[in-house]
N, C-alpha and C positions, 0 to 999 in steps of 0.2 A: 504493500500500500504506500502511495506517495506520502511524504511528510506533510503534516498540517502547517498552514502558514503561520508566521510569527504572530504573537499575541496582538500586536497593534493592527496588523492586516486582518486578522480573524475578527477582531472587534468591529473594525470598519465595515467588513463585508456583512456581518450579521446586522449591524445598525442600518445598512442600506436596505437589506431585505425587510426589516421591520418598518423602515421609513416608507416603503411602498404603500402601506396601509394609510398612514397619516397624510402622505402626499395625495393619495387618491380621494380622500375625503375633503381635506381642508383647502386644497388648491381649487376645488370646484366652487367654493362659496362665492367668490367674486363674480363667477360666471352665471349665477342663477338668474339675475335680472335679464341678461341677454338671452339665455335659454328660454325663459318664460315669454319674452317678447317674440322670439322666433317660432317657438313650437307650441305654445299654449297661451296666446295673448288674451283669451277670454277667461282664463282661470289661472292667473300667474302663481297662485299658491301651490299649484301642482308641480312647479319646478323644484320644490323641496324634495320631491320623491327621487330626484337624481342622487341625493345624498343617502336617503334611507334604503333605497333599492340596493345600493352597493353593500351597505352594512347587512341587509337581509341575506344577500347572496353569500357574504362571508360567514354569517352565522350558520347557514345550511352546510357550507363546505367544511366547517369546523367539525361536524359530525364524523367525517370520513377521512380527513387528511392524516390524523394521528394513526389510526389502525392501518391505513394503506401504506404509510411510511414504515410501519413495523413489518409489513408483509413484503414490500417491494424495494425498500431502501429509501434513504432520505433524498438523495439527488434526483431520482426519477420523478418523485412526487413534486418536489420543488420546481423542477424544470417543466414538468407537464402543466403545473398550475400557472407558471409564467407564460407558457405558450398560449394557454386559454386566455390569460389576462391580456396579452398582446393582441390576439385576434379580436377580443371583445372591444379593446380600445380603438382598433381600426374601424370596426362596425359603428361604434359610437361617434367617431369623427365624421362619418358619412350619413348619420341618421337624419332622416327628413321628418320624422314624427316623434312625438314624445314617447309613444309606446315602444318604438324600436330603440330609442335611447335608453329607456328604463330596462328593457330586456338585455341590452348590451352591458349596462351597469351591473345588473344582477350576475351576468357571466363574469364580469370583472371581479366581483366579490368572491365568487366561487374560486377563481384563480388565486386571489390574494389570501385565501384561507391557508395556503401552504406556508408562507412565512409566519403567519400567526402561531401555528402549532409546531411545524416541523423544525423551524429554526431553534426553538426551545429544546427539542429533542436532540438536535445536533450538539448543543452545548452540553446536555446531559451525557451524550455518548463519550465526550472527550474529557469532561471535568465532573467533579462531584464536591459536595460539602462547601466549605468556605471559598474554595477556588472557583467553583461554579457561581456562587453568589457574587464574588468579586467581578468575574467576567460579565455577568448580567447587569451589574451596577453600571459598569462602563458603557455597555451597549445601550441601556435605557437612558443614560445621561446624554448620549449623542442623539438617541431617538426623540427625546423630549424637545429638542430644538426644532424639529420639523413642523409640529403644529403652529409654532410661532412664525416660521418662515414661509410655509406653504401658501397662505393667502396672498402674500406679497409676490411670490413667484407666479402664482396664477394670474394676478392682476397685470404683471409685466407681460406675460404671454398673451393675454387678451388684448392689451393695448397694441402689441406688435402684430398680432394676427386676428384672431377672433376666439370665441369660446371653443371652437373646434380644435384650435391649436393646442389646447391643454391635453387633449387625448393623444396627440402626436408626441407631446412631452412625456406622457405616461409610457408610450411605446419605447422611446429612447431610454428612459430611466430603467425600465424593467429589462430591456435588452442588455444594457451595460451590466446590471447586477447578475443576470443569468450567465453571461459570458465569463464574468469574473468567477462566479461559483463553479462553472463547468471546468475552467482551466486550472484554478488554483486550489480548490478544496477536494480532497479525496472523499470517497464514500465512507461515512463514519459508522454505518450499521452493516457489518459484514453478513454474508449469506448464512453463515452458521448460527447467527443470533436472530434470524428473522422468524416470525411466527405467521403461519398462513392465516388469511382472513376467513374465518368460519362464521357463517351466519348464525348458527345455533349458539356458538359461544358468545357472539355479540348480543343475541337476544337474552341469554341467561345473565350476562353482566348487566344489561339494562334493567332487567327485572329486579336484580339485587340492588342496583343503584337506587331505583325508585321505591324500594321497600323501606328505605330509611326516611323517617319523617323529618329529621334534621336536615338531610340533603334537600328534600323537596322545599322546605320553608326557606332554606338558604338560597336556592335558585330563585324563588319568588322575590326575596329581598334584592338579589343581584339584578333581576330583570327590571324592577322598579327603579333602581339606581341608574341602570343603563337607559331606561326610558327618560329620566330627567336629563341625562347628557344628550341623548339623541334629539329630544324635543328642542333643547337649547341650540344645538348645532344646526338643525334644519331650519330654524326660524331666525337665527341671530342676524344674518345679513339683511333680511328684510326689515328687522327692527332698526338697525343702524341707518338703513337707507330711508325707509318710509316714515318711521316714527320720529327719528331724530335728524334726518337730512345729513347724515355723515357717511355716505357711501364711499367717498373718495379716501377718507382716512380709516375706513374699516380695517384694512390689513394691518395697519400700525397698532390700533387699539386691540385688535384680536391677538396679535403677536405678543403685546405687552402682558395681556391677561394670561396667555398660555405660559409665558415664562414665569410669571409669579406663581401660577398654579402648580408648576412643576416642582416647587419646593415642598409640596405636600408629601411626596414620597420620602423625602429626606426626613421630614418631621415625623412621619409614621414610623420609620426605622428607629428613631430616637425614643418614641413614646410607647411603642407596642409592647416591649418587654416589661415596661413599668406599669402601664395601665391596662393592658390586655386588649385583644381584638374586639371583644364584644362591647366593652365600654366605649371604645373609639367609634365604632359603627353607630351605636345608639346615640352618642353625643352629637355626631355630625348630622344624623338624620333629624334630631331634635332642633339643632341650629337651623337646618334647612326649612323645617316647618315654620319657624319664626321668621326667617329671612323671606321666604316666598309669601308668607301671610302678610308681612309688612309691605312688600312690593306690590302685591295684589291690591291691598287696601288703598295705598297711595295713588297708584295709577288709575284705579277705578274711580277715585274722587278727582281725577283730572290733572294730576301732576305731570308736568312736561318741561320742555326747555333744558337748560344746562343742569339744573338740579335733578330733573328726571333722568337725564343721561348719566349723571354721576351715580345715582341710585342703581340704575341698570348695570353699570360697570361693576359695582361692588357685588351685586347679586350674581351676575355672570361669573365673576371670580369665585364666589362661594360654591356655585354648581360645579365648576371645573375642579376647584380645590378639594371638594369632598371625595372625588374619585380616588385620589391618592391615599385617603384615610379610610376608605371603605371597601373598594373592589377586591384588592389583594387579601384583605382580612376576611371578608365574607366567603371568598373562594377557598381560603385555607380552612375555614370552619366546615364548609361543605365537603372538603376532601378528607377530613379527619376519620369518618367511619369507613372509608373505602380505599384506604391506602394500598391494599393488595391488588386493586384494579385501577391504579392511579392514572395510567395513560388514557385508557378509555374514559374514565370518570372525568378527567380534565377536559377532554374533547366534548363530551356530552353536556357537562355542566355549562361550559362556555357557549356551546351552540344553542342550547335551550334558552339560556338567559339572554343571549343576544337577539335571537329571533323574537322572543316574547317582548323584549324591550322595544324593538322596532315596531311591532304591532300595536303597542300602547302609544308610542310616540307619534306615529303617522297621523291619527285623528287630531291629536293635540296641535301639531304643526299646521294642518289644513284649516284650523279654526282661526288663523291669524286674520285680524280685522283692521290692521293699521296701527294697533297699539300693543304694548306688552301684556295686556290684561289676559287674553286667552292662554298665553304661555305661562304666566304666573299662576293662573288658576289650575292649570293642568299639573304643574310641578308641585304646587301646594297639596293637591290631592294625592299625587304619587308619593310625596314625602310622608304624609300621614299614614298611608297604607303600608309603606315600608317600615315605618316606626312601629306600627301595630304588629306586623309580621315579626319584627325583631323581638318584641316582647313575647310573642308566642314561641319563638325559637328558644328563648331563655327558659321558658316553662317546659318545653319539650325536652331540652337537655337535662333539666333538673329531674324530670319524671324518669328519663332513661337511666340517669345515674342512680336513682333510688331503686 
């Protein structure tokens, strides 16, 4: 087997694979007004589906990429997903209807599911324990810059070409990452370690996974947390543009919020050993209930202008910030009872939570009426439900312990 690239190159390669996801979502945000005007002028809110259809496809793909990479190897699944992603990007670039564009974005999401799951498996193939955690910390540090930069990159591409040019940028980005992977990284999952994909074993593992009440409730909490994030991301550009007239400066504000929110992961690492996963999740959801409630009340009573924009910025930051203090923790809680089927469990938990989150977020986003009120109302309800589920989770764990 060829030698693995040096640590710096390995981290850069994995960061680029992960960045495909952030680039595919956040670079599209500045394009939504043009897409709406070109493909759905009578219902511009439907342009939001360009974001959520990609996430939906990625959620579905997450079901299968982990088990497939265990059966056929890491590189074939990653490269196959990249090929699907590139073909879908070309179809999207030529789409003449919103329906065709959404179908292409769903295909893109299916292809992007590879980096989401298989890149993590590659790290685990080569490293373990603290060294794995160290490698992933560096990868995620680089990865967190992309949500901050992607809208600005998207805006530059739109100015130079049109919204269709973004999809050619996706083709170029994925092609470079794929060639780099193909040339420099050896297969990390040798044939002797591969496990055939058996449908019966898959069904049995699913039945066991969903027999745990703690796992089911954890997935519900994670789905609602994702719904808050997806609702915000799908609507945020319209709010900047229509509610506050700040479309031109949107990439700058969005990037600043993303950079500040990235510090939540560092804070979580510092606090989780002292306060515990359950406390941090419950506390952040309670804070979000208060923040969304205040935002809803003030905008419902007509707050606008500079003060309204400042409030929205703070609230947007709170929604992004809570991800770093909740998602990793609730995922760890869900995985606790099913460590013996960790690979499949991670794929299924992530897939179900993502797909459910999208299905909750889409109606919330389509309710946009020119103000932040529908978004605030939706996230307020989602935060309350997640907090109630979290309390149920604590009772379920106590009952199982007894």
